[in-house]
GUFI-115043 format. One record per atom (N, C-alpha, C): residue number from 1; residue in one letter; atom name; x negated, y, z negated. Coordinates in Angstrom, 3 decimals, always signed. Layout:
<nodes>
[node NUM; 'A'; 'CA'; [X; Y; Z]] ...
</nodes>
This chain:
<nodes>
[node 1; 'M'; 'N'; [-34.669; -4.408; -6.337]] [node 1; 'M'; 'CA'; [-34.093; -3.219; -6.857]] [node 1; 'M'; 'C'; [-32.727; -3.242; -7.047]] [node 2; 'M'; 'N'; [-32.227; -2.780; -8.183]] [node 2; 'M'; 'CA'; [-30.851; -2.861; -8.571]] [node 2; 'M'; 'C'; [-30.148; -1.680; -8.312]] [node 3; 'K'; 'N'; [-28.851; -1.833; -7.847]] [node 3; 'K'; 'CA'; [-27.927; -0.787; -7.582]] [node 3; 'K'; 'C'; [-26.822; -0.793; -8.554]] [node 4; 'H'; 'N'; [-25.994; +0.118; -8.594]] [node 4; 'H'; 'CA'; [-24.772; +0.098; -9.444]] [node 4; 'H'; 'C'; [-23.482; -0.023; -8.594]] [node 5; 'C'; 'N'; [-22.539; -0.799; -9.208]] [node 5; 'C'; 'CA'; [-21.247; -0.982; -8.433]] [node 5; 'C'; 'C'; [-20.534; +0.329; -8.457]] [node 6; 'A'; 'N'; [-19.856; +0.682; -7.365]] [node 6; 'A'; 'CA'; [-19.145; +1.954; -7.181]] [node 6; 'A'; 'C'; [-17.916; +1.893; -8.057]] [node 7; 'Q'; 'N'; [-17.369; +0.741; -8.351]] [node 7; 'Q'; 'CA'; [-16.197; +0.546; -8.990]] [node 7; 'Q'; 'C'; [-16.377; +0.477; -10.581]] [node 8; 'C'; 'N'; [-17.226; -0.374; -11.058]] [node 8; 'C'; 'CA'; [-17.358; -0.582; -12.444]] [node 8; 'C'; 'C'; [-18.812; -0.024; -13.049]] [node 9; 'S'; 'N'; [-19.595; +0.474; -12.177]] [node 9; 'S'; 'CA'; [-20.921; +1.083; -12.524]] [node 9; 'S'; 'C'; [-21.973; +0.112; -13.219]] [node 10; 'K'; 'N'; [-21.683; -1.172; -13.065]] [node 10; 'K'; 'CA'; [-22.601; -2.137; -13.626]] [node 10; 'K'; 'C'; [-23.641; -2.501; -12.715]] [node 11; 'P'; 'N'; [-24.887; -2.735; -13.183]] [node 11; 'P'; 'CA'; [-25.976; -3.125; -12.245]] [node 11; 'P'; 'C'; [-25.777; -4.363; -11.512]] [node 12; 'I'; 'N'; [-26.049; -4.300; -10.054]] [node 12; 'I'; 'CA'; [-25.988; -5.457; -9.283]] [node 12; 'I'; 'C'; [-27.062; -5.514; -8.290]] [node 13; 'A'; 'N'; [-27.462; -6.623; -7.730]] [node 13; 'A'; 'CA'; [-28.472; -6.794; -6.672]] [node 13; 'A'; 'C'; [-28.111; -5.957; -5.451]] [node 14; 'Q'; 'N'; [-28.960; -5.488; -4.810]] [node 14; 'Q'; 'CA'; [-28.784; -4.683; -3.590]] [node 14; 'Q'; 'C'; [-28.178; -5.294; -2.512]] [node 15; 'D'; 'N'; [-28.308; -6.648; -2.299]] [node 15; 'D'; 'CA'; [-27.726; -7.288; -1.175]] [node 15; 'D'; 'C'; [-26.444; -8.052; -1.564]] [node 16; 'T'; 'N'; [-25.869; -7.674; -2.646]] [node 16; 'T'; 'CA'; [-24.596; -8.288; -3.118]] [node 16; 'T'; 'C'; [-23.517; -7.797; -2.267]] [node 17; 'K'; 'N'; [-22.577; -8.727; -1.850]] [node 17; 'K'; 'CA'; [-21.412; -8.327; -1.069]] [node 17; 'K'; 'C'; [-20.149; -8.103; -1.975]] [node 18; 'I'; 'N'; [-20.133; -8.903; -3.087]] [node 18; 'I'; 'CA'; [-19.032; -8.836; -4.092]] [node 18; 'I'; 'C'; [-19.686; -8.632; -5.480]] [node 19; 'C'; 'N'; [-19.100; -7.675; -6.231]] [node 19; 'C'; 'CA'; [-19.611; -7.382; -7.597]] [node 19; 'C'; 'C'; [-19.292; -8.618; -8.410]] [node 20; 'P'; 'N'; [-20.273; -9.222; -9.060]] [node 20; 'P'; 'CA'; [-19.973; -10.326; -10.002]] [node 20; 'P'; 'C'; [-19.245; -9.991; -11.240]] [node 21; 'H'; 'N'; [-19.230; -8.654; -11.606]] [node 21; 'H'; 'CA'; [-18.544; -8.198; -12.771]] [node 21; 'H'; 'C'; [-17.035; -7.893; -12.547]] [node 22; 'C'; 'N'; [-16.695; -7.243; -11.485]] [node 22; 'C'; 'CA'; [-15.388; -6.769; -11.251]] [node 22; 'C'; 'C'; [-14.741; -7.330; -10.061]] [node 23; 'G'; 'N'; [-15.500; -7.915; -9.121]] [node 23; 'G'; 'CA'; [-15.032; -8.542; -7.996]] [node 23; 'G'; 'C'; [-14.765; -7.689; -6.807]] [node 24; 'T'; 'N'; [-15.253; -6.406; -6.944]] [node 24; 'T'; 'CA'; [-14.997; -5.505; -5.814]] [node 24; 'T'; 'C'; [-15.863; -5.832; -4.599]] [node 25; 'H'; 'N'; [-15.218; -5.876; -3.371]] [node 25; 'H'; 'CA'; [-15.923; -6.197; -2.165]] [node 25; 'H'; 'C'; [-16.683; -5.006; -1.752]] [node 26; 'S'; 'N'; [-17.894; -5.238; -1.196]] [node 26; 'S'; 'CA'; [-18.880; -4.253; -0.722]] [node 26; 'S'; 'C'; [-19.123; -3.074; -1.890]] [node 27; 'P'; 'N'; [-19.561; -3.570; -3.058]] [node 27; 'P'; 'CA'; [-19.801; -2.575; -4.051]] [node 27; 'P'; 'C'; [-20.701; -1.474; -3.819]] [node 28; 'H'; 'N'; [-21.550; -1.550; -2.705]] [node 28; 'H'; 'CA'; [-22.370; -0.463; -2.383]] [node 28; 'H'; 'C'; [-21.780; +0.531; -1.421]] [node 29; 'R'; 'N'; [-20.530; +0.419; -1.330]] [node 29; 'R'; 'CA'; [-19.879; +1.167; -0.211]] [node 29; 'R'; 'C'; [-20.154; +2.733; -0.331]] [node 30; 'Y'; 'N'; [-20.482; +3.318; +0.868]] [node 30; 'Y'; 'CA'; [-20.848; +4.711; +0.848]] [node 30; 'Y'; 'C'; [-19.579; +5.529; +1.236]] [node 31; 'L'; 'N'; [-19.592; +6.678; +0.897]] [node 31; 'L'; 'CA'; [-18.379; +7.550; +1.123]] [node 31; 'L'; 'C'; [-17.931; +7.474; +2.566]] [node 32; 'W'; 'N'; [-18.851; +7.650; +3.569]] [node 32; 'W'; 'CA'; [-18.470; +7.740; +4.962]] [node 32; 'W'; 'C'; [-18.136; +6.363; +5.566]] [node 33; 'S'; 'N'; [-18.199; +5.262; +4.860]] [node 33; 'S'; 'CA'; [-17.804; +3.999; +5.348]] [node 33; 'S'; 'C'; [-16.330; +3.763; +5.146]] [node 34; 'D'; 'N'; [-15.669; +4.518; +4.409]] [node 34; 'D'; 'CA'; [-14.249; +4.404; +4.246]] [node 34; 'D'; 'C'; [-13.432; +5.185; +5.262]] [node 35; 'P'; 'N'; [-12.632; +4.412; +6.091]] [node 35; 'P'; 'CA'; [-11.928; +5.088; +7.195]] [node 35; 'P'; 'C'; [-11.011; +6.247; +6.664]] [node 36; 'R'; 'N'; [-10.516; +6.151; +5.486]] [node 36; 'R'; 'CA'; [-9.623; +7.172; +5.101]] [node 36; 'R'; 'C'; [-10.302; +8.446; +4.818]] [node 37; 'T'; 'N'; [-11.643; +8.395; +4.446]] [node 37; 'T'; 'CA'; [-12.302; +9.551; +4.292]] [node 37; 'T'; 'C'; [-12.554; +10.296; +5.631]] [node 38; 'I'; 'N'; [-12.922; +9.523; +6.610]] [node 38; 'I'; 'CA'; [-13.189; +9.958; +7.926]] [node 38; 'I'; 'C'; [-11.980; +10.592; +8.515]] [node 39; 'I'; 'N'; [-10.744; +9.855; +8.461]] [node 39; 'I'; 'CA'; [-9.535; +10.452; +9.005]] [node 39; 'I'; 'C'; [-9.108; +11.598; +8.289]] [node 40; 'G'; 'N'; [-9.230; +11.733; +6.925]] [node 40; 'G'; 'CA'; [-8.912; +12.866; +6.132]] [node 40; 'G'; 'C'; [-9.730; +14.072; +6.641]] [node 41; 'W'; 'N'; [-11.016; +13.966; +6.770]] [node 41; 'W'; 'CA'; [-11.830; +14.984; +7.089]] [node 41; 'W'; 'C'; [-11.556; +15.493; +8.584]] [node 42; 'T'; 'N'; [-11.208; +14.549; +9.457]] [node 42; 'T'; 'CA'; [-10.896; +14.855; +10.799]] [node 42; 'T'; 'C'; [-9.609; +15.674; +10.821]] [node 43; 'I'; 'N'; [-8.594; +15.375; +10.167]] [node 43; 'I'; 'CA'; [-7.248; +16.116; +9.939]] [node 43; 'I'; 'C'; [-7.618; +17.520; +9.433]] [node 44; 'F'; 'N'; [-8.358; +17.511; +8.265]] [node 44; 'F'; 'CA'; [-8.715; +18.783; +7.697]] [node 44; 'F'; 'C'; [-9.398; +19.817; +8.708]] [node 45; 'I'; 'N'; [-10.374; +19.340; +9.371]] [node 45; 'I'; 'CA'; [-11.018; +20.190; +10.419]] [node 45; 'I'; 'C'; [-10.170; +20.545; +11.534]] [node 46; 'F'; 'N'; [-9.211; +19.685; +11.967]] [node 46; 'F'; 'CA'; [-8.351; +20.007; +13.051]] [node 46; 'F'; 'C'; [-7.332; +21.117; +12.588]] [node 47; 'I'; 'N'; [-6.918; +21.019; +11.287]] [node 47; 'I'; 'CA'; [-5.926; +22.052; +10.712]] [node 47; 'I'; 'C'; [-6.729; +23.352; +10.663]] [node 48; 'L'; 'N'; [-7.963; +23.360; +10.250]] [node 48; 'L'; 'CA'; [-8.756; +24.591; +10.205]] [node 48; 'L'; 'C'; [-8.875; +25.151; +11.573]] [node 49; 'M'; 'N'; [-9.144; +24.389; +12.570]] [node 49; 'M'; 'CA'; [-9.303; +24.858; +13.889]] [node 49; 'M'; 'C'; [-7.932; +25.498; +14.436]] [node 50; 'V'; 'N'; [-6.894; +24.863; +14.119]] [node 50; 'V'; 'CA'; [-5.566; +25.414; +14.440]] [node 50; 'V'; 'C'; [-5.358; +26.845; +13.785]] [node 51; 'I'; 'N'; [-5.653; +26.858; +12.577]] [node 51; 'I'; 'CA'; [-5.321; +28.139; +11.793]] [node 51; 'I'; 'C'; [-6.191; +29.227; +12.309]] [node 52; 'F'; 'N'; [-7.562; +29.046; +12.488]] [node 52; 'F'; 'CA'; [-8.519; +29.957; +12.833]] [node 52; 'F'; 'C'; [-8.571; +30.204; +14.285]] [node 53; 'D'; 'N'; [-7.922; +29.610; +15.153]] [node 53; 'D'; 'CA'; [-7.966; +29.749; +16.624]] [node 53; 'D'; 'C'; [-7.124; +30.852; +17.002]] [node 54; 'K'; 'N'; [-6.097; +31.282; +16.144]] [node 54; 'K'; 'CA'; [-5.226; +32.371; +16.556]] [node 54; 'K'; 'C'; [-5.875; +33.862; +16.497]] 
</nodes>
């Protein structure tokens, strides 16, 4: 089964670690595997809790 690279959108094998077209590492990266996404949502939820706790 073929997937598409998250960076260049070209078809790649499902078990590929590096995209052969653009060189992106982990081209099948999911949104929640990025630490910046998790940290960003954690800060956002914390701010909402502070605002609505009053």
